[in-house]
N, C-alpha and C positions, 0 to 999 in steps of 0.2 A: 504493500500500499505506499501511496506517495506520503511522504512524512507531513507535508503541508496538512493532511488531512487525517492526521494521527489523532486518536482519542485515548487520552490518558486518563486513567482513574488512581486516585491517592486515597489509601485507607489510612485515615488518621492524619491529624495536623501537628499543632506544637512545634517543636524546633525542626526535626527533619521533614515531615510531611509538608508543612506550611512553607518552608523555605525551598522545598523541591517544587511546589505548585508556582511561587513566584519566579523562581529561576527559570522554569519552564515557559512561561508567559514572555520573560525577556528575551529569550532565545528564540522563541517560535510563535509569533504573532498569531498564527493561524490554526494551531492547535486547539482542540477542544479539552479542555481541562475540568475534572469534577473531582472535587474533595469530600469525603464522606467522614464525618467525624461522629463518633459514639457518644462523646460528652456535649455539653452544653456550650463549650467554648473552643474555637479551632485553633486559637493561638494565643498562649498566656505564658506568664512569667512565674512557673512553679517553682524557680529558685528563690523568689520573693516571698512565698508563702510563710515561712516562720515569722518575717518581719510584720505581715499583716496581723498574725497572731499576737504578735508582741506590741502592737499600736505602734511601731515605728513607720510603717504604712498604714495611713488612715481610710484611705478611700479605696474599697475594692476593684472600682473601675481602671485605677492605675495599674493593676495587674495584667489588663487585657491589652495585648499587643497589637491584634487586628482582630476586626469582626467580619462576618460573612458579607455585610454591606460593602465594607472597605474592599474586600476582594474582587467584590462584582464591580464597584465602581472603578477602581484603580486598575484591576489586572484583567477583567473579564473573565474571571472563575467563578465556577458554580460551587459554592460552599454550602453543604447541608449537614447542620448539626443534629444531634439526636437521630441519626440514622445509622444503624448497626450491620456491618457486613457479616453475614453469617455463613458463608459458603463461597469458594471459589471453584469454577467449573473450568479448569485448564484448557482442556481440549476444545471446548467451544468458545472459549474466551470471554465468558461472563462471569458476573458474580451476583449472588442473590443478598439483597439488601431489605431489612426490617426498618420501618420509620416507627420509633419508640414511641412516638406521640399518639400516632393514630393505629399502629399495629399492622398496617398494611405492608405487604412483602411484594417486592418487584425485581425485575433483572436489570443489570446495568452493564453492557457490553464494553469491552475495552481493546484498544491494541497494544497498549502498554499499561501494566499494572504496578503501582509502587505500594509496599507495604511500610506503614509506619504506625505500628500498633502500640509502640511503647512500652512499659513496663508496669508491673503491680507491686504494691508493697508486700513485703514478706510478712506473712501471717500463719504462725506454725498452728496446727491444731492443739493447741494448751487448753485446758479445761477453764471455761469462764471468760475465753477470749473475746465473746460478742457481749459481754456486760456493758452496761450503759456507764460512760466515762472512760472508756478505753478507746483510743483514737489512732488513726494513721494520718499522715499529711502528705497527700500527694496531688491533689486538687483544688481547685477554687471552693468547691461545696466541702471538701474536707476542712479547710481552713476557716470557712465561715461556721462550721459546725462546732468546731472547737472553739472559736472566738465568742460565739453566742453561750456556749456553756460556761466559759470564764465568766462573761458579764452577768450571767443569771445566778449563777452560784457562788462566784467569789471564793474558788478553791484556795486553800492555803497551802497546800502540799501536792506534789506530782511526782511520779516515778517515770523516768525516760529510759526505755530499754533500747539500747544500741548508743554507742559513743563514736560513731562516724560523722560525716559532715552533718546530715540532717540533726542527728541526734544532739551534737552541740551546739549548733545555731537554734534548735529549738528549746534547749535547757536555756540558753543565754536570754532568749525571749521571754520566756515563762517568768525567768527570774526577774525580768524587767519589770514584770506586772505584779510582783511581790509573793511570788510563789516559791517556796522551799523546795529544792531538788534533789532527788537521788537518782543518780545515773548507774545503771547497771549494764555491764558490758562482759560477753563471755571471753573473750580475748584479755590477755593479761596486761593490756595496754588500752589506752583511749586513741582514737584515730589509727585504726588498724592498718589502713594503708601505708602510714609511715614505719620507717625503721623504729624499734623500741627506744632507742636512746633519743631520737629527736621528739617522739612522742612525749617524753617525759616532761619537756617544757610546757606542752599544753596540760597536762596533768597538773604540775605546779600552779598554772594560773587558775584552773578550775577550782583547786582545793582553796587557793586564795580568796575566791570569790564566794566560798561556803557551800560550794556542791559537794554533796557525800557522794563519793565514788564507791563502787562496787564491783571489782575488777576480778577477771577470772571465775566468774559466777554467772550461771545461765538461768532464765526463768523457767519455772516448770507449769504454772498456773496461776489463776487468779479467782477470789471469790470474794462476795459483797456482804457486809456488815448490815445489819437492819436498818442503820441510820443512812445507808447508800454509800458508805465509804468503801473503798477497795482495798483488799490485801494482796500483795505480790509475794508468790512463794518462788524460792530458787532451789537448785540443785544443791547448795550446800546446806539446805535446811532453814535458811534465814527466812523471814517475812518482813514486808514492808508494807506499811499502811499509807494510804495516799488519798486524796479528794479525786485524782484523775490520772491516767497512764496515757502515755505516749509510745506508740511503737515505731521505733526507728531502726528496724533491722535490715534496711537496704532493699532492694527490689529484685523483681525476678522477670525475665523477658516475656512478654505476653505473646505467645507463639502458637496457640491452640489453633487458629485460622489456618497458619502456615502448616501445622502438623497434620490437620484434617486433609489439607490438599496434596499431601505427600512431598511437601519441599524438604529439601535436606536440613538437617539441624546439626549443630556442631555438638561437642563434648560437653561445653558448658550449657547447654540448653537454648542457645541462641540460634537465629536463621544463619546459615552459612552462605556468605557472598563471596564474589569474586573481586578483582581490583576496580570494576566498574559499579558495584553494588548490586550485580545481577545475581538472583538466586540459582538454583539449579534447574530452573525453568527459564529460558532464554527470554521469555516475553515478561517476566515478573523481576522487579527490583525489591530491595528491602534497605531501610535506613533507620538510624536511631537507636534507642535503646533495646530493641528487639534482635539485633544483629550481633554476631561475633566479628571482630575485626582482629587483625594481626597487631601486636605491639612491636613498635619500629625498632626497638633494641633487643629483645629476646627472640623474637618472632612468634611467639606464643599465640594462639588463639585466646581472645579475652572479650569479657562483657564490659564495656566502658559506658555507663549511662551518664554522659555528660553533654551540655547543651552545644558546646563548640564543635566536638566532633560531629554530633548529629546535624549540625547546621552544614558543615561541609560535605557531610556524607549525602544530604539532600541535594547540593549542587552538582556533585560528581553524577547523581543518578540522572538528573535532569539533563545535563549535557550529554551523557551516554545515550539517553533515549533520543535524543537529537542528533546522534550520530557523530558527535564529536569525540577525538581521540583524548579521553581523560582517564586518570588513575586516582583512585585513593590509595595514598601510600602507608596506610596505617595510622596508629595513634600514639602519642607519648604520654597520654593520659594527664596531661598538665592540669592542675586544679588548685583551687585556693580556697580557704576557709576562714572565717573570722568570727571570733567569739570574745567578750569581756575586753576588748582593746587589743587582742593578739591575733595576729596574722599567722597562718600556716599554709605553705605553699609548696609543690612539689611538681617535678616534671621526670620524664623518662622512668628507668628501672630504679628501683629501691635496692639494697642489698639482699633483702629478703626474696626479692624477685629473682635476682641474679642466681642465687642459690638454688631457687626452685627449678631454675630453666639449666643448672648444671654449668653455669658460666663461672669459671675460675679465675679468668685472665682479668682480673680488676684491682684496683686500688681505691680506698675510701680515704679522704682527707676531710679534715674538720677545721672550721675557723668561726672567729666571734668577733668580727669587725663591727664599729658603730656604723649606722646608717648614713650618717653625715659627719663631718669633721667633728672633733670633740670640742674644739674651742667655741664652736656656735652653739648657742643654747638648745637644749632638747635632744641631745644625741642619745640614740638607743642600740644596743647591741642587735645584731642578727646572728642567729646561730645557724650556721650553714654547714651541709654535708655534701662533698661533691665526690662522684663515682666517675672513673675514668678507665680504661682500657691500658693496662701496662705495656702491652706489646707496641702500641702505636700512639696513645695518648687520645684517643677518641672519647669525647664525652658521652658517658653513658646515663647519668641521671644527676638530679640535684634536689635537695630539701632545704628549706629556710623557714626559720620560725621566729619572729620579732614583734615588738610593737610598731614598727614603721619599716618601710622599704623592702619587706622580704618578697612580696609579689612582683616588684619591678625586676629584681634581680633574677627571679625565676623565670620571668616573661624573657628575658635577656637570652638567659642560658637554654630556654626552650627553642628560641629562635635560631640560634647558633646550631642546635643539635639538629634541627631540620635541614641544615646545610652540611650536616655529618662533620660538625667542627670538631676541633682536638682542643686540649688544654693550651696549646700555644695560640690559637686563636681567641682564647679568653684572655691570655696575657695581653694581646695586641688590641683587644676591643677598645674603641675610642667612643666613651660614653660622656654624657653631661656631667659637668663639675660646676658647682658654685657653693659657697659653703653651706647653705642650708639644704641643699639636695644631695650631695654626696663628697667624694674625696676625689684629689688628682688620680690616686689609684682606688678606683672602686671595688667593692667586695667581690664584684665578677673577676676584675683582674687580679685581686688577691689570690682567689681560689686558683687561676691559672697559673699564678707565679709559684704558688706552693708545690703544684702537681707538677710544673714544668720545671722546677729546681730539681724534683726528685728523679725525673726522667733525664735530665742531663747529668746527674750523678753529683751534684751540689750536695745533696743530703739524701739520707735513707730513713724509711719509717720503721718504727717498732711495732710489732703488733699489740695492740691493746689487749686482746684476749689472753695473752701469756704473761701481762703485767705483774700478776700476783704468783706465779709459778718460775718466772725467769731467773736464771742465775747471773743474768747481766748486772752491772753496777748501776743503781737507780740515782740520777742526780737531778736535783731541783735547783735551777738558777735565779729564783726569785729572791726579794729582799727578806730578812728573817721574819719581820712581822707579819709578811704574807705567809710564809710558810708555816708560822705558828698557828695561822688561822685555821690551817687545813692543808693536808699533804697526803700523798700516796705512800702507804705503809712500804717502809724500808728505804725511804729515800733519803739521800745526805744533801743537805743544803749547802751550796757554795754560790753565793749571790754572783751574777753575771761580771759585776764591776770588779770582782776579786778573782775571777777564774784564771786570767793569764798568770797572776802571782802565786797560785795554788795548784798549777798542774801537777806537781811533783805528788799531790795526795790522791791522784787518779791512779787506777790501774792501767798498765801499756799493753797487757795480754788479755785483755776482757773486754767486751761490747760494754758500752756506756750508753744507757737509754736516758735520753735528756727531757724534763718537762718544765714548764713554767704556769703562768696563768691561762693562757690562751693560744701559745705556741710561738709567738714573736721571738721573745728573747731566748726559747730553746733553739730557735733556728740560727740565731747569732752564736750561740754557745756551739753548735754543731759545726759552724763553719771554724770557729777558733780551734776546737779539738781536733777536726779532721786535717788541718793544715799544720797540726803539731803531732802528726803521727798517730793519732788515737782513733779507735773506731767508735765513732758516735752515730747514734740513731735518735730520731725525734719521735715523741709520743705526740701525734697530731693532735691539736686542739687544746694540749695542756691540761691544767687541773679541772677547768670548766668543762672540758668532756668527759674526764674521769667521773665527775660527781653524777652526771646523768648516764654513763655506762654502769656505774656501780654505787648506785644511791644510797644502798643500805651500808656501804664503807665510808662514806663520805661527809653526808650531812647538808642539807641545802642552806642553811645559814651560812655555813663556812664558804660555800660556792660564791653566794652573793657577795660575801666580803671580799674574796679573792678577785674576781672578775671586776669588781668597782674600782679596785685599784690600779689594775692593768690597763683598763679600757679608758684612762685617762689620757693617753698618749696616742696619738696617730702613728701608723706604721711608718718609719723613716725610710726603711728600703728592705725589700724582700728579694 
């Protein structure tokens, strides 16, 4: 059939489907485009739902990005909400649709079909899970229901189940409304997508805000008291009473329609697609939260329910339907989350993901630079972790946590990674600098410098996981008052300024592992020692990193004191 007469039907809107429809129209003015959406809204900001619950966003209409009328007027696209697709007839190329308002069923033919069914909140079959006062947060009606409940009943306590992105954002917004929060997470850390030591900063912030954390414990069921209050039971035998419960356990791809049509599904339960977002049926494409895509770094198939990838997938599918030579290169899963003034951002592979993929050729570096120069008021540290390939320096992933500037650095690194950048590219990155925005050597540059120094042989890293069992000589080069505030067991303290005059105190036939507060002075010390014939290695990120790797051995009050001292100075040279 002539492409000018192509009839494209899109099942589902929001990020993937709505973007695909708009892109189709921009590419092909003559195509007939129909969007069928089961819900009441074709395009809305589901990432903004926690903030509507928390009264940060007051007007529900602000969450609506586009209406059926706008699609018709601006793009000449036929959008039908409250119309559910019930079956796909692949051989005859038509779908069966039910109008949820009238109950009428009808057929809709297609030349190309795009599936954007999204995902559903995970709701395990726990006893009592349907009790009043237990909520999920996925759609505008979900947020309206929760907000109305809060307004009407004025709950004082809530349990949030799940400490991922939505769980933490919801916890923050409920706390803003004066509700005391207990957060239950099956994993032994908050923010499971992060490596555990990086998630420790998020945990500290939550605890500082009075959030009660229950980690490493899962929910088993719910019951309701005679007064309407809920009791949440856990695997460890604990019970928590609350006026309301929010389930934030993540989402599962909505693939029943594809499954019934015989389309190929992947191991993770999502629809399997190729580089043009085409399914196993050459006339059907799929985008968004329901599809599995390749991770750009590990190559593994993953479910990545993020708006950014869904938008790009929608564009690729539209271009492919119109005959353009396009490819979706996979996802880095770049993401950001903010709560209680803290920003958590990541891109690419984590160390956990590399280990799961069996990738061993990598090195992790830690750094704790200020987000702008220390002499300008308001400087805050950014805790960063960079992962790169030891064999060639290619950047594999990054994580950053801080009160300011974390997301900017991850955005820069994510952009570089799409270009297959190495740490040397990070060294050379020319970024904005003014005192209130950054430094002449931006944290992105510093991460590149540290990794580049190791690749050039200017320093070597000592493995943190062996710090308590090593036979190496442990050297701490901070000032005595810093050392006394907290130190790695077994360390000997020789301040950096005294190091050259005290070289005779160090072993010549033994590895020396050097630490400081955040890594800067340890690097200086390693350069001194190596040029005097001593075998020196650096413990990346210093005592600040030790405190999150081994919190049970360090003590957070000491970490704060130590980091506060060293962060007063900007890096002079790296």
